[in-house]
C-alpha positions, 0 to 999 in steps of 0.5 A: 500500500505504501509503495502504491501511494509513493508511486502515485505521489511521484507520478503526480509530481512528474505531471505537475513538473511537466505542466509548469511553464518551460520558459528558459532564460539564456544568460550571457555576459558583455564580451565583445565581439561575441556578445554585447549591447548595440547602440540601439540597446539590442543584444548583438554579437556573434554568439547572440546571433547564433543563439537567435538563429537556433531559436528561430529554427526551433520556434523558441522565444526564450529571453536572452539576458546579460548578467555578470559571469560569476552570477551566470556561472 
């Protein structure tokens, strides 16, 4: 009985975890020319453009955010 209750509880947790919003925040640091903020305020750079191209191919709209390296790590 206890095993069955534990199994039901674990299945409920997995189901709830999957139902949760799967939004992802992608972190990078200011490291020109790989990633930096352009004069118009937009994120740019080789690495940012590669990530944005991948996002476009997989139809992802996850946010890219600049933060200090130590915080992202």
